[in-house]
C-alpha distance (Angstrom), angle and dihedral (degrees) to the residues before:
residue distance angle dihedral
M1 . . .
S2 3.77 . .
K3 3.79 119.4 .
L4 3.81 90.1 -142.9
K5 3.78 125.9 99.0
T6 3.81 93.2 -149.6
I7 3.78 132.9 36.3
P8 3.84 113.5 -110.3
V9 3.79 114.5 -107.7
K10 3.80 100.0 172.8
T11 3.78 126.3 58.1
W12 3.79 94.0 -116.6
Q13 3.83 88.4 53.2
F14 3.80 89.3 52.1
F15 3.81 90.8 53.0
N16 3.79 90.2 46.7
A17 3.81 89.6 51.6
C18 3.80 90.5 48.6
K19 3.79 89.7 50.2
Q20 3.80 91.5 51.1
N21 3.81 96.1 43.3
L22 3.81 102.3 35.9
G23 3.77 101.2 26.8
I24 3.77 129.9 -118.0
T25 3.82 92.8 -95.2
S26 3.79 90.7 59.7
L27 3.80 91.3 50.6
T28 3.80 95.7 45.4
S29 3.79 88.9 51.7
L30 3.80 93.4 47.2
F31 3.82 96.9 46.4
K32 3.82 96.7 32.5
V33 3.81 92.4 -129.7
G34 3.78 133.7 115.5
P35 3.80 126.7 -94.1
R36 3.81 92.3 -103.7
Q37 3.82 90.8 59.1
I38 3.81 90.3 52.5
D39 3.81 88.0 50.8
R40 3.83 90.3 51.9
W41 3.81 90.8 52.1
A42 3.82 91.7 46.8
C43 3.81 101.1 50.1
D44 3.79 129.4 92.4
P45 3.83 108.3 -99.9
D46 3.81 90.8 -152.5
F47 3.80 91.2 64.8
T48 3.81 106.2 23.9
E49 3.78 125.0 66.3
S50 3.81 93.1 -162.3
S51 3.82 95.2 59.1
Q52 3.80 117.4 120.6
R53 3.78 136.6 -167.7
N54 3.76 108.0 -87.5
P55 3.80 129.3 -144.5
L56 3.82 91.6 -93.5
D57 3.81 91.1 56.2
R58 3.79 88.9 52.5
Y59 3.80 91.7 45.2
E60 3.83 90.8 52.5
T61 3.81 89.3 50.6
L62 3.80 88.8 51.6
L63 3.81 91.6 51.8
K64 3.81 91.6 48.4
K65 3.80 90.9 51.2
L66 3.81 90.9 51.2
M67 3.82 90.2 49.8
D68 3.83 91.0 47.8
R69 3.81 89.0 53.0
G70 3.80 90.2 53.0
V71 3.79 96.5 -114.3
D72 3.79 93.9 123.0
D73 3.81 90.3 149.5
I74 3.81 92.1 64.9
A75 3.81 93.3 47.3
R76 3.79 92.5 45.1
A77 3.81 93.3 46.8
E78 3.81 90.2 58.0
V79 3.80 93.9 44.7
D80 3.81 89.5 46.5
R81 3.80 89.9 53.6
Q82 3.79 89.7 52.1
V83 3.79 96.8 47.5
K84 3.80 88.4 54.2
I85 3.83 88.3 59.9
V86 3.81 90.3 61.6
G87 3.79 94.3 42.3
C88 3.80 98.7 -103.3
T89 3.77 136.9 117.5
M90 3.76 128.3 -134.9
R91 3.76 128.5 -130.3
V92 3.77 132.4 171.8
N93 3.79 109.9 -109.7
H94 3.76 126.7 -127.4
P95 3.78 103.2 13.9
V96 3.78 110.5 -144.7
P97 3.80 116.0 -155.4
D98 3.78 111.1 -125.3
K99 3.80 97.7 -167.1
G100 3.80 130.5 71.5
S101 3.80 99.6 -127.5
I102 3.76 140.2 31.8
T103 3.81 90.2 -115.7
E104 3.82 91.0 54.7
E105 3.80 90.8 46.9
L106 3.80 91.1 51.3
L107 3.80 91.5 49.7
D108 3.80 88.6 49.4
N109 3.82 87.9 64.7
L110 3.79 93.2 65.7
P111 3.84 99.5 77.9
A112 3.81 90.8 45.5
M113 3.81 90.6 48.5
A114 3.80 91.6 49.0
A115 3.82 91.9 48.4
Y116 3.81 91.4 49.6
Q117 3.80 93.3 47.4
E118 3.80 91.9 47.1
A119 3.81 92.1 50.8
A120 3.82 94.0 43.9
R121 3.81 95.7 53.0
P122 3.84 108.4 109.7
E123 3.80 92.2 -131.0
A124 3.83 90.0 56.4
N125 3.81 87.0 67.8
Q126 3.81 92.1 -156.4
P127 3.81 121.5 170.2
L128 3.78 115.1 -103.3
A129 3.82 90.4 -114.0
V130 3.81 90.4 59.9
I131 3.80 92.2 48.3
R132 3.81 90.9 48.4
E133 3.80 91.7 50.4
K134 3.81 91.6 50.5
A135 3.81 89.7 48.0
R136 3.81 90.8 48.8
A137 3.81 90.4 51.1
L138 3.81 90.7 51.0
I139 3.80 92.0 47.6
Q140 3.82 88.7 49.6
E141 3.81 89.8 54.3
I142 3.80 91.0 49.9
E143 3.79 90.9 48.6
E144 3.81 88.8 52.7
D145 3.83 87.4 54.1
L146 3.78 90.6 51.5
A147 3.80 92.7 47.6
L148 3.80 91.0 54.0
I149 3.80 92.2 43.8
E150 3.81 90.4 50.9
E151 3.81 89.5 51.9
T152 3.80 93.3 52.2
V153 3.79 106.6 29.2
R154 3.77 123.3 65.8
E155 3.78 123.8 -161.8
């Protein structure tokens, strides 16, 4: 159980929580930096002049750059791998239908279904990350269907 009273929402809070729960020795060993560097990463930049961007800040910048370049699949594949570590699954929020009718949306699922099935076949020998990305794309298409259906069908 965490020693913190609140859940970290900023990266420096996360590093502070790691410091408190894992110990500074564990972090210095993992990141191959000294204790003072861990302290810089774990302090509030609004109140401490010695604070520095931590590896999570840099990682978030990296993800944003990938998204800006339009290679969402690469960014999402890495995030998906990480959420699996903590026992979660990832999904894209707020599906927005990109077709004008339910029929068109349903037909739009077919290429995503074919890509998923092709990747998932044992003889395709695809890495799990590729299969997950194809599955995520198919699920996204289905969620777009549901969003459009919810807009047009009343219970």
